DRENDO-1510 file (C-alpha; in Angstrom, 1 decimal, always signed):
<recs>
REC; n; res; u; v; w
REC; 1; MET; +108.6; +81.6; +87.5 .
REC; 2; THR; +108.3; +85.0; +86.1 .
REC; 3; HIS; +108.6; +88.5; +87.1 .
REC; 4; GLN; +104.6; +89.1; +87.0 .
REC; 5; ALA; +104.4; +86.1; +89.4 .
REC; 6; LEU; +107.1; +87.3; +91.8 .
REC; 7; ILE; +105.9; +91.0; +91.7 .
REC; 8; MET; +102.7; +89.7; +93.4 .
REC; 9; LEU; +103.6; +87.6; +95.1 .
REC; 10; ALA; +105.6; +90.9; +96.9 .
REC; 11; ALA; +102.4; +92.2; +97.1 .
REC; 12; GLY; +100.4; +89.1; +99.1 .
REC; 13; ILE; +103.4; +89.8; +101.4 .
REC; 14; GLY; +103.2; +93.0; +101.9 .
REC; 15; ILE; +99.3; +92.8; +102.2 .
REC; 16; PRO; +99.5; +91.7; +106.5 .
REC; 17; ILE; +102.6; +93.2; +107.0 .
REC; 18; LEU; +100.0; +96.6; +105.5 .
REC; 19; ALA; +97.4; +95.0; +108.1 .
REC; 20; ALA; +99.8; +94.7; +111.1 .
REC; 21; LEU; +101.9; +98.3; +110.2 .
REC; 22; ASN; +98.5; +100.2; +110.1 .
REC; 23; ALA; +96.9; +98.6; +112.9 .
REC; 24; ARG; +99.7; +99.6; +115.1 .
REC; 25; LEU; +99.7; +102.8; +114.2 .
REC; 26; GLY; +95.6; +103.3; +114.5 .
REC; 27; ALA; +95.9; +101.9; +118.6 .
REC; 28; ASN; +99.5; +103.6; +119.0 .
REC; 29; ILE; +97.2; +107.3; +118.0 .
REC; 30; GLY; +94.8; +106.1; +119.4 .
REC; 31; ALA; +92.7; +106.7; +115.6 .
REC; 32; PRO; +93.4; +103.6; +113.5 .
REC; 33; ALA; +90.8; +106.3; +111.1 .
REC; 34; ALA; +94.1; +109.4; +111.2 .
REC; 35; ALA; +96.3; +106.7; +110.4 .
REC; 36; ALA; +94.5; +105.4; +107.2 .
REC; 37; VAL; +95.3; +108.8; +106.0 .
REC; 38; VAL; +98.6; +108.9; +106.8 .
REC; 39; LEU; +98.7; +105.7; +104.8 .
REC; 40; PHE; +96.9; +107.0; +102.2 .
REC; 41; THR; +99.6; +110.0; +102.1 .
REC; 42; VAL; +102.1; +108.3; +102.1 .
REC; 43; ALA; +100.8; +105.9; +99.4 .
REC; 44; LEU; +99.4; +108.9; +97.5 .
REC; 45; VAL; +103.2; +110.7; +97.2 .
REC; 46; THR; +104.5; +106.8; +96.2 .
REC; 47; ALA; +101.9; +106.5; +93.1 .
REC; 48; GLY; +102.3; +110.2; +92.3 .
REC; 49; ALA; +107.0; +109.4; +92.2 .
REC; 50; ALA; +105.9; +106.3; +90.0 .
REC; 51; LEU; +103.6; +108.4; +87.8 .
REC; 52; ALA; +106.5; +111.3; +86.9 .
REC; 53; VAL; +108.6; +108.0; +86.7 .
REC; 54; THR; +106.3; +106.8; +84.0 .
REC; 55; GLY; +104.2; +109.6; +82.3 .
REC; 56; PRO; +101.5; +112.3; +83.7 .
REC; 57; ALA; +99.8; +112.4; +80.6 .
REC; 58; ALA; +97.5; +108.9; +81.5 .
REC; 59; LEU; +95.9; +111.0; +84.0 .
REC; 60; THR; +94.1; +113.7; +80.7 .
REC; 61; ARG; +92.3; +110.4; +79.8 .
REC; 62; VAL; +90.3; +110.1; +84.1 .
REC; 63; ALA; +87.9; +111.9; +82.9 .
REC; 64; GLY; +86.1; +109.6; +80.1 .
REC; 65; GLN; +86.0; +107.5; +82.3 .
REC; 66; PRO; +82.7; +105.3; +83.2 .
REC; 67; TRP; +82.5; +106.4; +87.3 .
REC; 68; HIS; +82.0; +102.4; +88.2 .
REC; 69; LEU; +86.4; +102.5; +87.7 .
REC; 70; PHE; +86.9; +105.2; +90.8 .
REC; 71; LEU; +84.7; +102.8; +93.0 .
REC; 72; ALA; +88.0; +100.6; +93.6 .
REC; 73; GLY; +89.3; +104.2; +95.3 .
REC; 74; VAL; +86.0; +103.2; +97.9 .
REC; 75; LEU; +87.1; +99.7; +97.9 .
REC; 76; ILE; +91.0; +100.6; +98.6 .
REC; 77; ALA; +89.8; +102.5; +101.8 .
REC; 78; PHE; +87.5; +100.3; +102.9 .
REC; 79; TYR; +89.9; +98.1; +103.2 .
REC; 80; VAL; +92.5; +99.7; +105.1 .
REC; 81; LEU; +90.2; +101.3; +107.3 .
REC; 82; SER; +88.7; +98.0; +108.4 .
REC; 83; VAL; +91.7; +96.1; +109.2 .
REC; 84; THR; +92.9; +99.5; +110.9 .
REC; 85; PHE; +90.5; +98.9; +113.2 .
REC; 86; ILE; +90.0; +95.4; +113.4 .
REC; 87; ALA; +93.4; +94.0; +113.6 .
REC; 88; PRO; +94.4; +94.6; +116.7 .
REC; 89; SER; +91.2; +93.2; +118.4 .
REC; 90; PHE; +90.4; +90.4; +115.7 .
REC; 91; GLY; +94.1; +90.1; +115.0 .
REC; 92; VAL; +96.3; +90.0; +112.2 .
REC; 93; GLY; +96.5; +86.9; +111.4 .
REC; 94; ASN; +92.0; +86.2; +111.6 .
REC; 95; ALA; +91.6; +89.6; +109.3 .
REC; 96; VAL; +93.9; +88.7; +106.4 .
REC; 97; PHE; +92.5; +85.4; +106.0 .
REC; 98; PHE; +88.6; +86.6; +106.0 .
REC; 99; VAL; +90.2; +88.8; +103.7 .
REC; 100; LEU; +92.0; +86.1; +102.1 .
REC; 101; MET; +88.8; +84.2; +101.2 .
REC; 102; GLY; +87.0; +86.9; +100.1 .
REC; 103; GLN; +89.6; +87.5; +97.5 .
REC; 104; MET; +89.3; +84.3; +96.5 .
REC; 105; ILE; +85.8; +84.6; +95.9 .
REC; 106; SER; +85.9; +87.1; +94.8 .
REC; 107; ALA; +88.4; +86.6; +91.9 .
REC; 108; ALA; +86.8; +83.0; +90.5 .
REC; 109; LEU; +83.3; +85.5; +90.0 .
REC; 110; ILE; +85.1; +87.5; +88.0 .
REC; 111; ASP; +87.5; +85.5; +85.9 .
REC; 112; GLN; +84.3; +83.1; +85.5 .
REC; 113; PHE; +82.0; +86.1; +84.3 .
REC; 114; GLY; +84.6; +88.5; +83.0 .
REC; 115; LEU; +83.8; +91.1; +85.0 .
REC; 116; PHE; +85.2; +94.5; +84.7 .
REC; 117; GLY; +86.8; +93.6; +81.6 .
REC; 118; ALA; +88.8; +90.7; +82.9 .
REC; 119; ARG; +90.0; +87.7; +80.9 .
REC; 120; VAL; +87.4; +85.2; +81.5 .
REC; 121; VAL; +88.7; +81.3; +83.1 .
REC; 122; PRO; +85.9; +79.9; +83.2 .
REC; 123; LEU; +85.7; +77.5; +86.7 .
REC; 124; SER; +86.5; +74.6; +86.3 .
REC; 125; PRO; +86.2; +71.8; +88.0 .
REC; 126; MET; +90.0; +71.1; +88.9 .
REC; 127; ARG; +90.3; +74.9; +89.5 .
REC; 128; ALA; +87.3; +74.3; +92.3 .
REC; 129; LEU; +89.4; +71.8; +94.0 .
REC; 130; GLY; +92.3; +74.3; +93.8 .
REC; 131; LEU; +90.4; +77.5; +95.2 .
REC; 132; VAL; +88.5; +74.6; +98.2 .
REC; 133; ALA; +92.1; +73.3; +99.3 .
REC; 134; MET; +93.3; +77.0; +99.5 .
REC; 135; VAL; +90.3; +77.6; +102.2 .
REC; 136; GLY; +91.3; +74.7; +103.6 .
REC; 137; GLY; +94.6; +75.4; +103.9 .
REC; 138; LEU; +93.4; +79.0; +105.5 .
REC; 139; ALA; +91.1; +77.6; +107.4 .
REC; 140; LEU; +94.4; +75.3; +108.7 .
REC; 141; THR; +96.2; +78.1; +109.5 .
REC; 142; GLN; +93.6; +79.6; +111.3 .
REC; 143; LEU; +92.8; +76.1; +113.3 .
REC; 144; ALA; +96.5; +75.2; +114.0 .
REC; 145; GLY; +97.2; +78.8; +115.4 .
REC; 146; ARG; +94.3; +78.5; +118.2 .
REC; 147; SER; +96.0; +75.3; +119.3 .
REC; 148; SER; +99.3; +76.1; +119.9 .
</recs>
């Protein structure tokens, strides 16, 4: 496994942990939106430290970028806010299940059409079967969780 794959595996492991931790923080303080602000403040400090190490000069090129590229911030805020509000009552597993399904659908579309400058990876029959198997596996984990 390459180091890129290991980093992405770690990021994937972090998603349900992020969901559980921030949902609990939101429940504990009685304000999921405040928990999201705390999360983004910590994230900003962390990203700022990474930028300081890697070189802040790239920030000078931000102003010339297309506006739609900044929608990523809206999407991550939507994810954090929705999981922080919903996971306590819906369950972290259920929340992450639907997040993963959405990720698989959007990733397949982005790859198929090379959206947002991504490398084109056509949806071959084998890849489609793999995606169906992954969704089936996710569904089985949810069904198994309900029967226990």
